[in-house]
N, C-alpha and C positions, 0 to 999 in steps of 0.2 A: 340606084344603086345606093347612095348616100343614106336615102329614106330606110332601106332595107337593112342597112348595117345598124342605124340608130334605133329601128324597132327591135333588130336582134339585141342589143345592147341593154336595152330597157327590159325586155324579157328576163335576159339574165341575170340582169341585178334584182329582178323581182323575185327570182327563185332562189337568192342567196340566203335571205332571212330563213326560208323553209328549210333549206338545208343545215343551216347552223341548228334549227329546231330539232330537225331529225337527229343531227350529231348529239344535241343535249339530251334527246328524249331515249337515246340509246346508253345513256351513263349505267343505268343498272337494270340488269337482266337476269333474275334468278335462275340458276339452273333448273331443269324441268323436276329432277329429284327434290333438290332443296324446296323448291314450291310446293310439290305435293307433301313433303314432309313438315314443312313448316308454314302453311297457307297463310295463316292469320298474322304471322309476324313480317312475312314477305309481303304483304298488302301494306301493313303498318309502314314498313320502310319505304317501300316504293312510293306511298302518298307524300311521307316526310320528304324525300328526294325530289318529288314534284313541286312541293311547296318551296323549297329552298331555290329551285334553279328558275321558278315562274313567277314568284310572288316575293314581297318584302315581308311576309308574314315568318314568325319562327315559333316552333314548340315554346313555351315558357320555361322548362328545364332547361334549353340550350341557352337561352337569355341568361338565366341564373348561372349556369355554367360558366359562361364566359365571365360574368361579373367576379364570381368567386376565384376563378384563377388567374385574371389579369385586370378586373376592372373594365373588361371588355376591349381593353387594348392591344392591337396587335404588334405593337412595338416592346410588348412586355417581356423581359428578361430575368432569369432567375440567376443571381450572381453565382450560385453555388451548385449549378449544373448547367446541362445544355438545354435546358427547358426553357422554351420561348413562345411568343407569339400569344394570339388570344386565349387559346386553350393549352398552352405551355406544355407542348409536345416536346421532348428529347429528341435528339437525334435517332437513337435506336427505335423511339415509337412511332418516328415517321415512317421509316422502312418497314417495321413490322405492319403497319395499319396498311400502308399501301399492298403488302403482300395478303392480308387477311382480305382486303377490300376487293382483289382478284377473286379470292377464293367464294367471296360472298355473291360475286356475278359484277362487280362493277368494271367498267369498260378500261382496259389496260392503257390506251392512249391517253384517255382522259387522266389515269392515276399517275402516268409517266410525265404528264405536263404539268403536275403539281410540283411546285418548287421545293427542294429539300430543306430550304430555311422557312419554318413556320410564319417568321417576321414578314415574309414576300407573300403570303396568301392572301386572295382576295376574301370577302365574307363569305361568299359560295363556297370557296373550296376549303376556308376553316371549317365552315359548317358540316360540310360532306365528310370530312375526314373525322370529325367529332362523332357523326353518327354512325360512321365504319367502326371506331374503336369501341362505340357502345354496343351495336349490335354484334360485334365479333367478339365479345369479352369471354373471358375463360372462366368457367364454372367449374369449381373443384369438388369432388365428391367422392369421398375415399381414395381409392387408388386412380378413379378415373378422371379423365379431364373432357370437359364438353366446352365446344366453342360455339356461342350463341345461335345463330340460324343453323350451324352445321351440326349442333349437338341434338338431344333430345330436349323436350319441353321441361322446363324448371325454373330456378330461382331468377335468372337473368331474363327470361320471357316475360316473367309476372311483374318483375320490376319496371321492364320497359314500358308494359301496357299501363300500369297504374301511374307511374311518373310522368311519361309523355303524354298518353291520351287523358288520364282522368287528373292529371295535374295534383295528385296525391302527394302532400308534403313529405310525409313520414317515409314514401317508397323514393322520392326523390333524395333524401338524405340516404337512405340504405343503397341506392344506386350509385351514388358518389362515393361513399365510403367503400363498398364492397368490390365494385367493379371498374369504377374510373380511376381510382388512386391504385398505383402500382405498390404501395408500402403502406405502411402504418401513417395514420393521419397526424400532422403535427399540430401544434398548439395554433399556429397560424392557421392552418386549413380549418380548423374547428371554429375559429373565430370568424373567418370569411363565410362560413357556411350559416353560422348564427345570423352574421350581419346582414345577411341577404335574405334567408329563408324566413327568418321570424316576421319582418316587414310585410312579405309576399304571403305569408299565412294568415296574418293579420288582415291584410288587404282582402283575400278570399274570404274572411269571416264576415267582415263589415259589408261585401257585397251580397253574400247570402242571406245577412240580416236586411239589407236594404230590399231585396227581392221579396221576402216573407213580409215585410211592411207594405209594399206596394200591393201584393197580392190581398193583404187584409183591407188596405182602404177600398180596393175595387170590390172586395165582398160588402163592405159597407155601404158603399155609395150605389152598390145595384139595387 
């Protein structure tokens, strides 16, 4: 009998990680309508969610965004507003982002378990909330307002692809200024963008030049 109980406990505990993985896997499931309408961007968002939940890798844009907003520190706090945390979410933005996350297809239970205080977020929670804010961003066109994946293809979709997938610095800046910020950029915002974007762009150019030199060297030696 004791042997049976021990075997049962071993089997039960072995399935626990699988159950947690299943819960994690269900964090994002786009509705059938949204998936058909915005297939490419749902696939992009799904792949980014998997990257965050299953690996230590992050898109370059998210890494830069965290540095621009708070130096990448979860303890960051704006003394002039309720903005705090790695991505400087205000109290209102936290609530709105959770609601929009549900509209995009994110698991309600997961979103409810995200603390209301951004300073208490884990790295994964902070990055997921940042993705939701980006992918559910508002696009104003005339008298109409479109919301990321829920709207039609337009500015926000192009910027997401170029900034996050292709690491285009100009698109990164446009995405930050036009969709991430909720108001006019301050002098501090602009300084932080240039402080982090210029070295990143210089590094990109240096890497491109290095690859060209390597290719030229291979051509000469062959």
